[in-house]
C-alpha positions as CSV (number, residue, x, y, z in Angstrom):
1,M,0.2,-0.1,0.1
2,L,2.8,2.5,0.7
3,S,4.3,1.3,-2.6
4,V,1.8,2.8,-4.7
5,G,1.1,6.1,-2.6
6,F,-0.7,5.1,0.8
7,T,-0.2,6.6,4.0
8,R,-0.9,4.3,7.2
9,R,-3.2,5.4,10.4
10,G,-3.6,2.3,12.6
11,N,-5.0,0.4,10.5
12,Q,-6.5,2.6,7.9
13,Y,-4.7,3.5,4.4
14,F,-5.4,7.0,2.9
15,H,-4.3,7.9,-0.5
16,P,-4.1,11.9,-1.9
17,E,-6.7,10.9,-5.0
18,A,-9.4,9.0,-2.9
19,R,-12.3,9.6,-1.2
20,F,-12.4,6.6,1.3
21,Y,-10.0,4.6,3.2
22,V,-8.7,1.3,2.7
23,E,-8.5,-0.8,5.9
24,F,-8.1,-4.8,6.4
25,P,-10.7,-6.1,9.0
26,P,-9.5,-9.6,10.5
27,G,-10.4,-12.2,7.9
28,P,-12.7,-13.3,7.2
29,L,-14.8,-11.3,6.2
30,S,-17.8,-11.1,6.4
31,I,-21.0,-9.0,7.0
32,A,-22.6,-10.1,10.2
33,G,-21.4,-13.1,9.9
34,D,-22.8,-13.2,6.4
35,Y,-19.7,-14.7,4.0
36,K,-21.7,-14.3,1.2
37,I,-19.6,-10.9,-0.4
38,E,-19.8,-9.3,-3.8
39,F,-16.3,-7.7,-4.7
40,I,-15.9,-5.8,-7.3
41,E,-13.5,-3.6,-8.7
42,I,-12.6,0.0,-8.4
43,R,-10.6,1.7,-10.7
44,I,-8.2,4.4,-9.6
45,G,-6.8,6.7,-11.6
46,A,-4.6,3.6,-13.9
47,R,-5.0,1.3,-10.7
48,S,-7.9,-1.0,-9.8
49,V,-8.4,-2.6,-6.3
50,L,-11.6,-4.5,-5.3
51,G,-13.9,-3.4,-3.1
52,L,-17.6,-4.2,-1.3
53,S,-20.0,-4.0,-3.9
54,A,-22.7,-0.8,-3.1
55,T,-25.0,-3.6,-1.9
56,D,-23.0,-5.1,0.3
57,S,-21.4,-1.6,1.3
58,C,-24.8,-0.5,2.5
59,R,-25.0,-3.9,4.4
60,D,-22.4,-3.2,6.3
61,R,-23.8,0.2,7.7
62,L,-26.7,-0.5,8.0
63,A,-25.2,-3.7,10.4
64,A,-23.2,-1.3,12.3
65,Y,-27.0,0.6,12.8
66,F,-28.5,-2.8,13.4
67,H,-26.7,-4.0,16.3
68,W,-24.8,-0.3,18.2
69,N,-27.5,1.3,16.7
70,D,-25.3,3.8,14.8
71,R,-27.4,6.4,13.2
72,P,-24.2,7.9,10.8
73,G,-24.4,4.1,9.6
74,L,-28.1,4.4,9.0
75,Q,-27.4,8.0,7.0
76,A,-24.0,6.1,4.9
77,A,-26.8,3.5,4.2
78,V,-29.0,6.0,2.8
79,Q,-26.5,7.2,0.6
80,I,-25.5,5.2,-0.6
81,A,-28.3,3.5,-1.7
82,L,-29.7,6.8,-3.3
83,R,-26.2,7.1,-4.6
84,S,-26.2,3.6,-6.4
85,Q,-27.7,0.8,-7.7
86,V,-28.3,-1.1,-4.4
87,D,-30.2,-5.0,-4.6
88,L,-32.9,-4.2,-1.9
89,V,-34.3,-7.3,-1.7
90,R,-31.3,-9.2,-1.0
91,I,-31.1,-6.2,2.0
92,R,-34.4,-6.7,2.9
93,E,-34.3,-10.5,3.3
94,W,-30.9,-9.8,5.1
95,S,-32.2,-7.5,7.2
96,E,-34.4,-10.2,8.5
97,G,-32.0,-12.5,9.1
98,Q,-30.7,-10.4,11.3
99,G,-34.1,-10.0,13.3
100,A,-33.6,-6.0,12.0
101,S,-36.9,-6.0,9.6
102,A,-38.4,-2.5,11.6
103,R,-35.0,-1.2,11.8
104,F,-34.7,-2.2,7.4
105,Q,-37.7,-0.3,7.0
106,T,-36.8,3.3,9.1
107,F,-33.9,3.1,6.5
108,R,-36.2,2.5,3.5
109,E,-38.2,5.6,5.3
110,E,-35.2,7.1,6.0
111,I,-34.5,7.4,1.9
112,E,-38.6,8.1,1.0
113,R,-37.2,10.7,3.4
114,V,-34.6,12.6,1.7
115,R,-36.5,11.8,-1.5
116,R,-38.7,13.6,-0.8
117,R,-36.3,16.6,0.9
118,R,-34.2,16.9,-2.6
119,S,-37.5,16.4,-4.6
120,A,-38.5,20.0,-2.8
121,H,-35.3,21.1,-3.7
122,K,-34.9,21.3,-6.6
123,R,-38.9,22.6,-7.2
124,R,-37.8,25.8,-4.9
125,R,-34.5,26.4,-6.7
126,K,-36.5,26.4,-10.2
127,K,-39.2,28.9,-9.0
């Protein structure tokens, strides 16, 4: 990581050209005990790295919300769902398996709340 321009802080690696950091959690990698993770290739300039799919990134942030009541995790999951194509059926089924159906519903309601707010903001700007 250091040889390609990342700097290390604790177990996180930062690159000046990336909007995110890289973390190497102890393996095997899972999301709240689910080892069925979809990886995608992310291009950074001329290089590529493997990362979590948008669906799995969303599930990861929701896991923090479900298990630790992490509101920033919920907000991050909402932003991922709004900015990327995520498999909401898979996320709902996984949420049910986590015993978090009500929290999944909160997630869906928050997505709709943010969409309505953005839509209203756009309408006001056009006037």
